[in-house]
C-alpha positions in Angstrom: 69.5 124.9 96.8 71.6 121.9 97.7 70.1 118.5 97.2 69.5 116.9 100.6 71.3 113.7 101.5 68.7 110.9 101.7 67.6 109.6 105.1 69.7 106.6 106.0 66.7 104.3 106.4 65.6 105.3 102.9 69.0 104.6 101.5 69.2 101.1 102.9 65.6 100.4 102.0 66.6 101.2 98.4 69.6 98.9 98.7 72.2 101.6 98.1 75.6 99.9 97.9 78.7 101.2 99.6 80.4 101.8 96.3 77.5 103.8 94.8 78.1 107.5 94.2 76.3 110.4 95.9 76.3 113.7 94.0 77.0 116.8 96.2 76.8 120.4 95.1 79.7 122.5 96.4 78.3 126.1 96.1 81.4 127.7 97.5 83.6 126.3 94.8 80.8 126.2 92.1 81.5 122.5 91.6 79.6 119.2 91.6 81.4 116.5 93.5 81.0 112.8 94.0 81.5 110.7 97.1 81.0 107.0 97.7 78.3 106.0 100.1 80.8 103.9 102.0 83.2 106.8 102.4 80.4 109.1 103.6 79.0 106.6 106.1 82.2 104.9 107.1 81.1 101.5 105.7 84.0 99.1 105.5 85.5 97.9 102.2 86.7 94.4 103.0 90.3 94.7 104.2 90.6 98.4 103.2 90.6 101.6 105.3 89.4 104.9 103.7 92.2 107.5 103.9 89.9 110.4 104.6 92.3 112.6 102.7 92.7 114.5 99.4 95.5 113.1 97.2 96.9 114.6 94.0 99.1 113.6 91.1 102.8 114.5 91.3 104.6 112.3 88.7 104.5 109.1 86.7 107.4 107.1 85.1 106.1 104.6 82.6 109.3 102.6 82.3 109.4 101.8 86.1 105.7 101.9 86.8 106.5 104.3 89.6 104.0 107.0 90.5 104.4 109.8 93.1 101.4 111.2 94.8 101.2 114.3 97.0 99.4 113.7 100.3 98.8 115.7 103.5 101.7 116.0 106.0 102.9 114.0 107.9 102.5 110.8 105.8 105.3 109.1 107.7 103.1 108.8 110.8 100.3 107.0 108.8 101.9 105.1 105.9 104.8 102.7 105.5 106.5 100.8 102.7 104.7 97.6 101.9 101.1 98.9 102.5 98.6 98.3 99.7 96.9 101.2 98.0 93.6 101.4 96.0 92.6 104.6 94.2 90.2 105.5 91.4 90.7 107.8 88.4 88.4 108.6 85.5 91.0 107.1 83.1 91.6 103.5 84.1 89.1 103.2 87.0 90.2 101.3 90.1 94.0 101.0 90.4 96.2 99.1 92.9 99.7 99.9 94.0 102.4 99.1 96.6 103.9 101.8 98.7 107.7 101.8 98.0 108.7 104.9 99.8 107.2 107.6 102.1 108.2 111.2 102.8 106.4 113.8 104.8 104.1 114.8 101.9 104.6 112.1 99.2 104.0 108.4 98.6 106.1 106.6 96.0 103.9 103.9 94.6 104.7 100.9 92.4 101.6 100.1 90.3 100.4 96.7 89.2 100.9 95.7 85.6 98.5 97.4 83.2 97.8 100.4 85.6 99.0 103.9 85.0 98.9 107.0 87.2 97.5 109.9 85.2 97.3 113.6 85.9 93.7 113.6 87.0 91.7 113.8 90.2 92.2 110.9 92.6 89.1 109.5 94.4 88.0 106.6 96.5 91.3 106.4 98.3 92.0 103.3 100.5 95.0 101.8 102.2 95.7 98.5 103.8 98.4 96.7 105.8 96.9 93.3 105.0 98.6 91.0 102.5 95.4 90.5 100.4 92.7 93.1 100.9 89.7 92.5 98.7 90.5 92.8 95.0 94.3 93.0 95.4 96.2 90.6 93.1 99.2 88.9 94.6 100.5 87.0 91.6 104.2 88.0 91.0 103.2 88.4 87.3 101.3 91.6 88.3 104.2 93.1 90.2 107.3 92.4 88.1 109.3 94.3 85.5 111.3 92.3 83.0 113.7 92.7 80.1 114.0 89.9 77.5 117.1 90.3 75.3 117.1 89.7 71.6 120.8 88.9 71.3 123.0 90.0 68.4 125.2 92.4 70.3 128.5 90.5 70.2 131.3 92.1 72.2 134.7 91.7 70.5 136.9 94.4 71.9 137.9 95.9 75.3 137.2 92.6 76.9 140.0 92.8 79.5 137.7 95.1 81.5 134.0 94.8 82.4 131.5 96.1 79.9 127.8 95.8 79.4 126.8 92.9 77.2 123.7 94.7 75.9 122.5 98.2 75.3 119.1 97.3 76.6 118.8 97.8 80.4 116.3 97.0 83.1 115.5 100.2 85.0 113.9 100.1 88.5 112.5 102.9 90.6 112.8 103.7 94.3 112.1 100.8 96.7 113.1 97.2 97.5 113.4 94.6 94.8 114.1 91.0 94.2 116.3 91.1 91.0 116.9 87.9 89.0 118.8 87.1 85.8 118.7 84.0 83.7 120.9 84.1 80.7 123.1 82.1 78.3 126.6 83.3 77.4 128.7 82.2 74.4 132.4 82.5 75.1 135.1 82.5 72.4 138.8 82.7 73.2 142.3 82.2 71.9 145.1 80.3 73.6 145.0 77.0 75.6 143.0 78.4 78.5 141.0 81.5 79.2 139.3 83.0 82.3 136.1 85.0 82.1 133.9 86.9 84.6 130.3 87.8 84.6 128.1 89.9 86.9 124.6 91.3 87.3 125.3 94.9 88.1 123.9 98.5 88.1 127.3 99.6 86.7 128.8 98.9 83.3 132.4 98.7 84.6 132.2 97.1 88.1 130.3 94.2 89.8 128.1 96.2 92.2 126.2 93.2 93.7 128.7 91.0 95.7 126.8 87.8 95.4 125.9 88.2 91.7 129.3 87.5 90.1 130.6 84.3 88.5 133.9 83.1 87.0 134.5 80.6 84.2 137.7 78.9 83.0 138.0 77.5 79.4 140.6 74.7 79.0 140.0 73.4 75.4 142.0 74.5 72.4 142.1 78.1 71.1 139.4 79.4 68.8 136.7 77.3 70.5 133.3 78.5 71.6 131.3 77.3 74.6 127.8 78.1 75.8 127.0 78.4 79.5 123.8 79.1 81.4 123.8 81.3 84.5 121.3 82.5 87.1 121.7 85.3 89.6 119.2 86.4 92.2 119.6 89.1 94.8 117.7 91.7 96.9 118.5 95.4 96.3 117.2 98.5 98.1 117.1 101.6 95.9 116.8 105.3 96.9 116.7 106.4 93.3 116.3 105.0 89.8 119.0 102.5 88.7 119.5 100.4 85.6 120.6 96.8 85.8 122.5 94.8 83.1 124.7 91.8 82.6 128.4 92.7 82.3 131.3 90.5 81.3 135.1 90.4 80.8 137.9 88.1 79.9 141.6 89.0 79.2 142.1 86.3 76.6 138.5 86.2 75.3 138.0 87.2 71.7 134.2 87.4 71.9 131.4 87.4 74.6 127.8 87.1 73.5 124.7 87.5 75.5 122.4 85.1 73.7 118.8 85.8 72.8 115.9 85.1 75.2 118.2 85.9 78.2 116.1 87.6 80.9 116.6 90.1 83.7 113.5 90.8 85.9 112.6 92.3 89.2 109.6 91.7 91.6 108.7 94.1 94.4 110.0 92.8 97.7 106.9 94.1 99.4 104.6 91.6 97.6 
């Protein structure tokens, strides 16, 4: 026999909270299920709307913090990039994410720092179009991915053409991003003058972001070395994973070094 749902007056008299669980026996599936009181009764969670749907795990990429969730069709009529998402899983509890892309049956989500999407049941599903629904952190520190470079990868050959100045790359997933680089370059050259080029790019051989390219001219004597500090910042829209890096070249350069503690980072544009 199924356990009866308590009378509403009895529930409120007992001060049952909206986030308390009710246990329901599903005899047709021979399962015991849980549902939040707020979900059952439609009680509002400040700034959030219950989805009223069943969602399931599709994939998770730890390097990009991108998770894909399968949802009922047609998601494009209900969700849009930039919406906030709150879900609960047994491992990790409550998790927040930003919608980065929507298809008919999937949501591509960028999860806050410290959260992971695991291959488990997804419950207590909420969405919001507000900037700050209750409990959602808006500090950029929670919504960035960054790469700090250790240095020590001096480039001394093939410098007449662009090449990556580090083997360590910043990989971003699908969505819109604000990408920024702050780095120090050491230039060494022969001859009286030398020209060098730098770029923040998703290619190791070409400058793919028009506004993120710089040029430097050296005019002191040959064999000298100079250090220069550069910053680049640009918005990019990605339809698939891409890896970003600092690239450099100089036809009369003898060495180009990306110095330690240089940084490339990205923050979700939907924040």
